[in-house]
C-alpha positions in Angstrom: 8.2 9.3 -21.1 4.6 8.7 -21.9 2.5 6.2 -20.0 1.9 4.1 -23.1 5.7 3.6 -23.5 5.9 2.3 -19.9 7.0 -1.3 -20.1 8.9 -2.3 -17.0 7.7 -1.9 -13.5 9.5 -2.7 -10.2 7.5 -3.2 -7.0 9.6 -3.0 -3.8 8.1 -5.1 -1.0 6.2 -8.4 -1.4 3.9 -7.9 1.6 0.1 -7.7 1.7 0.1 -4.6 -0.6 3.2 -5.1 -2.8 2.5 -8.5 -4.3 -1.0 -7.5 -5.3 0.2 -4.3 -6.8 2.7 -6.3 -8.8 0.0 -8.6 -10.1 -2.1 -5.6 -11.2 0.8 -4.3 -13.2 1.4 -7.7 -14.8 -2.3 -8.0 -15.6 -2.1 -4.6 -17.2 0.6 -5.7 -19.6 3.7 -4.5 -17.8 6.8 -6.6 -17.4 6.9 -6.6 -13.6 9.5 -7.6 -11.0 8.5 -7.9 -7.3 11.5 -7.5 -5.0 11.8 -8.3 -1.3 14.8 -8.9 0.9 13.0 -11.9 2.5 12.9 -15.1 0.4 10.0 -16.4 2.5 7.9 -13.4 1.8 8.4 -13.9 -1.9 7.4 -17.5 -1.6 4.2 -16.5 0.2 3.5 -13.9 -2.4 3.7 -16.4 -5.2 1.4 -18.8 -3.4 -1.1 -16.1 -2.5 -1.2 -14.8 -6.1 -1.6 -18.3 -7.6 -4.5 -19.0 -5.2 -6.2 -15.6 -5.9 -5.9 -15.6 -9.6 -7.0 -19.2 -9.9 -10.2 -18.1 -8.1 -10.6 -15.3 -10.7 -10.4 -17.8 -13.5 -12.9 -20.1 -11.8 -15.3 -17.1 -11.4 -14.8 -16.1 -15.0 -13.2 -12.7 -14.2 -10.2 -13.6 -16.5 -9.4 -16.4 -18.8 -6.8 -19.1 -18.3 -4.8 -17.6 -21.1 -4.9 -14.2 -19.5 -3.7 -15.7 -16.2 -0.8 -17.5 -17.9 0.2 -14.3 -19.8 0.1 -12.3 -16.6 2.3 -14.8 -14.7 4.7 -14.9 -17.6 5.2 -11.1 -17.2 5.8 -11.4 -13.4 9.1 -12.2 -11.7 10.3 -12.3 -8.1 13.8 -11.5 -6.7 15.6 -10.6 -3.5 18.0 -8.3 -5.5 17.0 -4.7 -5.7 19.6 -4.1 -8.5 18.1 -6.9 -10.6 14.5 -5.6 -10.0 15.1 -1.9 -10.6 18.0 -1.5 -13.0 15.7 -1.7 -16.0 12.5 -0.1 -14.5 10.5 2.7 -16.1 8.4 3.0 -13.0 9.1 1.9 -9.4 6.4 1.5 -6.7 7.7 1.2 -3.1 5.6 -0.8 -0.7 7.8 -1.4 2.3 7.0 -1.0 6.0 5.4 2.4 7.0 8.6 3.8 8.5 10.1 7.0 7.2 13.8 6.0 7.8 13.3 2.7 6.0 11.6 4.4 3.0 14.2 7.1 2.7 16.9 4.4 2.7 15.1 2.5 -0.1 14.6 5.7 -2.2 18.3 6.6 -1.9 19.2 3.1 -3.1 16.7 3.2 -5.9 18.0 6.5 -7.1 21.4 4.9 -7.6 20.0 1.8 -9.4 17.0 2.9 -11.4 17.4 4.5 -14.9 17.3 8.3 -14.7 14.0 8.5 -16.5 12.3 6.2 -14.0 9.5 7.5 -11.7 9.9 6.6 -8.0 6.5 6.3 -6.4 5.6 5.4 -2.8 2.5 3.5 -1.8 2.7 5.0 1.6 -0.7 5.5 3.2 0.3 8.6 5.2 3.9 9.7 4.4 4.0 12.5 1.8 6.5 12.0 -1.0 8.4 15.3 -0.3 9.8 13.6 2.8 11.4 11.0 0.5 12.2 13.1 -2.5 15.3 14.8 -1.0 16.9 11.3 -0.5 17.1 11.2 -4.3 18.6 13.4 -7.1 15.3 13.4 -9.0 12.6 15.0 -6.7 10.6 16.0 -9.8 10.1 12.2 -10.5 8.9 11.3 -7.0 5.2 11.1 -6.0 2.7 9.2 -3.9 0.7 6.4 -5.6 -1.5 5.2 -2.8 -3.4 1.9 -3.4 -6.1 0.6 -1.0 -6.2 -2.8 0.6 -6.6 -5.2 -1.0 -5.3 -3.7 -4.3 -6.7 -6.5 -6.5 -10.2 -5.6 -5.3 -10.2 -1.9 -4.4 -10.6 0.4 -7.4 -9.0 3.6 -6.3 -5.5 5.1 -6.2 -4.7 8.4 -4.6 -2.0 10.1 -6.7 -0.4 12.9 -4.7 2.0 15.5 -6.1 4.5 17.5 -4.1 5.6 21.0 -5.0 8.5 19.5 -6.8 6.7 16.7 -8.7 6.7 17.4 -12.4 3.6 17.5 -14.6 5.1 14.7 -16.7 5.5 12.5 -13.6 1.8 13.1 -12.7 0.6 12.2 -16.1 2.7 9.0 -16.4 1.4 7.9 -12.9 -2.2 8.7 -13.9 -1.7 6.8 -17.2 -0.2 3.8 -15.4 -3.4 3.7 -13.2 -5.5 3.6 -16.3 -3.3 0.9 -17.8 -3.8 -1.4 -14.8 -7.6 -0.6 -14.7 -7.6 1.5 -11.5 -9.4 4.8 -10.9 -6.8 7.5 -10.2 -7.7 10.6 -8.2 -5.1 13.4 -8.2 -4.4 15.5 -5.1 -2.6 18.7 -6.1 -1.4 19.5 -2.5 0.3 17.3 0.1 -1.3 16.5 3.4 -0.4 13.6 5.7 -2.8 10.7 5.3 -4.3 12.2 2.1 -8.1 12.2 1.8 -9.4 8.7 2.4 -7.2 7.8 5.4 -7.8 11.2 7.1 -11.5 10.6 7.0 -11.1 6.9 8.0 -8.6 7.9 10.7 -11.0 10.3 12.3 -13.6 7.5 12.5 -11.2 4.9 13.8 -9.8 7.4 16.4 -13.2 8.1 17.8 -14.1 4.4 17.8 -11.0 3.5 19.8 -11.6 6.4 22.2 -15.2 5.1 22.8 -13.9 1.6 23.4 -11.1 2.7 25.7 -13.4 4.8 27.8 -15.8 1.9 28.2 -18.8 3.2 26.3 -19.2 0.0 24.3 -17.3 -3.1 23.3 -15.3 -3.1 20.1 -17.8 -5.7 18.7 -20.7 -3.5 19.4 -19.0 -0.4 17.9 -18.3 -2.5 14.8 -22.0 -3.6 14.8 -23.3 0.0 15.0 -21.0 1.1 12.3 -22.2 -1.6 9.9 -25.9 -1.6 10.8 -26.5 2.1 11.5 -23.9 3.7 9.1 -24.1 1.0 6.5 -20.3 0.6 6.4 -19.3 -2.8 4.9 -16.9 -3.4 7.8 -16.4 -1.9 11.2 -13.3 0.1 12.3 -11.9 -2.7 14.5 -12.5 -5.4 11.9 -10.9 -3.1 9.3 -7.8 -2.7 11.5 -7.5 -6.5 11.6 -7.8 -6.7 7.9 -5.2 -4.1 7.0 -2.9 -4.9 10.0 -3.0 -3.3 13.5 0.8 -2.6 13.1 0.0 -0.5 10.0 -2.3 1.7 12.1 0.3 1.9 14.8 3.1 3.0 12.4 0.8 5.5 10.8 0.0 7.1 14.2 3.6 7.1 15.1 4.5 9.0 11.9 1.7 11.4 12.4 2.8 12.1 16.0 6.4 12.6 14.8 5.2 15.2 12.3 2.8 17.1 14.6 4.0 16.6 18.1 0.4 16.5 19.2 -0.2 13.9 21.9 -3.7 13.3 20.4 -1.9 11.8 17.4 0.1 9.2 19.4 -1.0 5.5 19.0 -3.7 4.6 21.5 -2.7 2.3 24.3 -4.9 -0.6 23.2 -3.2 -0.4 19.7 0.2 -0.3 21.2 -0.5 -3.3 23.5 -1.6 -5.4 20.5 1.5 -4.5 18.5 3.7 -5.4 21.5 1.9 -8.7 21.9 2.2 -9.5 18.2 -1.6 -9.9 17.7 -1.7 -7.9 14.5 -5.0 -9.1 13.0 -5.8 -11.5 10.2 -2.2 -12.0 9.2 -1.3 -13.4 12.7 -4.6 -15.2 13.3 -5.4 -12.9 16.2 -6.2 -9.2 16.5 -9.4 -7.7 17.8 -11.0 -10.9 16.6 -9.7 -14.5 16.3 -9.3 -16.0 12.8 -8.8 -19.6 11.6 -6.6 -20.2 8.6 -8.3 -22.0 5.7 
């Protein structure tokens, strides 16, 4: 299968990443189905996309006709069978937990056509940990978008030792089709490139905060003013979700056994309290919903 023959895309998970990935595919001309087990999540995804794409039209990024065409190519369902049974390409974007992802991949392997590529949007879990849950390891890879996908122009495509050259090419061509810059990593490593660099910065920022050297607000201020980052590490955690950082650290610790990779206490406390950042209205900072 060539990338230009790729017509039908399934995105599993309608959360903060999945619904935007689905819209990118619809804007790129693919018939796209976004699946989520939670009907409420699907409703929120529809509302969010309508709001965001209307803003794009108002700003002149796309035309009203392009918006209408994109939404005509986009469908939502709670049925994985309905979403994936005709897919040429599947992008999994569920919670960052290995056991959940393996279960999804095993189910997708039973439902999706044999030619379909099964990609994971995981920000840290390498695809070889998911591939053996399927009968098609050569068609499994990482396709890591960055938050928010409608804005961020980069996708890390990561191949395992079993990923075929055809799968790599189809994935790279899909990135081009949806107007995203794809960067290929030919070897697996947990966290890939961007998140390993970002993780090192965030880890040091949290350590400095927990040891009382500076407040989280001042660490963010130094990062933006002195290092010219557009956003500080604590504000970034709020943006992407503090629970995401927590699950990433849990997975890293499960792989390495190194206590240094365990989630920091302040992160764990916030997850237990349910103060997960912007999506809950409270994280490191407090947010008012528009």
